[in-house]
N, C-alpha and C positions, 0 to 999 in steps of 0.2 A: 503494500499499499504506499498512498507518496502525497504531499499535503503540493498545493496545484497553490503560485502566486497569483495575482491580480494587483498589477499596476495601474487607477482610476484613471481614465481619464475622462474627458470628453468626446477627447478625437479619439483615439484610439488607445485601443486598452491591454498592455504588455501583463504573460504571459509568463511565467514560468514555474519551473519543475524542478520535486525532489529526488534523488535515487530514492531506490526502492529498502534501504535504508538510513534514510533521511539525517545523511552528513553532507551531501554537496548540492547545491542549483545552481539548476540551468534552464538559459533564454530558452524560447522553446517561439511564440513567435508572438505578436499585436494582430489584433480581431478589433477592426476598426467598431466603433462604441454604441453607431445607428447605422440599419437598423438597432431597436436595442432585442428585434425578438428575433434576428439571426444574429446575432448577439452571441443567447442565449445555445441556440441552435448550436454553434461550436464548442461555446464553451461544452455543454448538455456532450456533447461528440470527444471532447476532449475528456473531459473526468472520465468518462467508461471506459474507453482506452488506456490512461491511465491509470485502469480502478484509483482514485485520488480517495484518499477521506477524512482532509483537512480543505475547508479554503481558505488562507487566507487573503484577506484587501489591504493593500498602504491603508495608514490611518495618516492624511496631517494634519501637520501640529506645525505650526509657529512656534520662534525659534524659544523664543520665555513658554513654552508649554500646551499655552492658551487653542482653543481650539477655536477656527477660525470661519468664515463663511466653504469653505473648501472640505472640510470639513463631514458640512450637513451635506455636501451633495453627495458625499461621498458616505456619510450614514441610510441619504435616500435610496441609491446605489444599494447596499448594504440589505435593507428591507426589500426592494424590488429580488433580489437573488437568490434571499433568501424563502422565500411566495412560489420561487421556480427551481430548482432544488432540492435534492434530499443531502446532503451535502451538509457540514458543521459549517459554519462560517469563526473565522475569527478576525480579531483587527494587530496590523502591527505599525511599531511609530514609519514614518518613511521618510521623514526629516533628512532634505539631503539628499535621496537619492536617485533622484532625476539627479540631479548637481556629477554626484560620484557614477554617474553612469557615461555623464558626454565627455567626465577627463578623463576614463578610463576610454572612452569608446581614442578621442581625437594622438590617446597616449599610444593607443594598438593603430596608432596611422589609420584608423575610414575614415573615409574621407565624408564632406557634409551631407552630402542626398543620402546614402546608406548608412549616414546616425539616426538624421530622423527616420529613417526604418527601423531602427536596432534598440534606441533611446528605450523605449517604455520597454520593450522587455527584460534590457539590461538594469532598467530601472530595480523589477519584478525581481530577475537572478538575485540584486545584492540584499534587495527586501529577505527574502526566500532563508539567502545565506548567512541573513543579523538570527532573524528565529531560529533557523538550524542548530549557529553555532550557541544560542539561547539553551536551544535543549539542551547538545551536548557538556554544557556548562554546571545545565539543575542534572546532568547523568552520572554525572563527575566528580 
């Protein structure tokens, strides 16, 4: 069983997946956010194909730890998601994941156009790896 992470966005949803041992996160793909029904169809397919036991959704927070308008959009998204899937959903702090993803892709020499395509799924992988590292810390 695996964990699937979603970097929620209004244009694209970045998707990442854990390995079966829940040690390593890897970027999977991005799914257009609209139309929402098409997003849900693809997400359900990924959940089934990868035998996902938990969905991790990035929760945007301000640098001071407070929640802003983006967090409410994420909460609304989670509510819609809970009504559509039977997999448990958990949130995880996503502060600076997109910044880290862009920095990583630039360092890897990814061209600007390709970065736009990869930044969301890379941010989802960074989010998921942070969560997995936290699990490992609890287990150790």
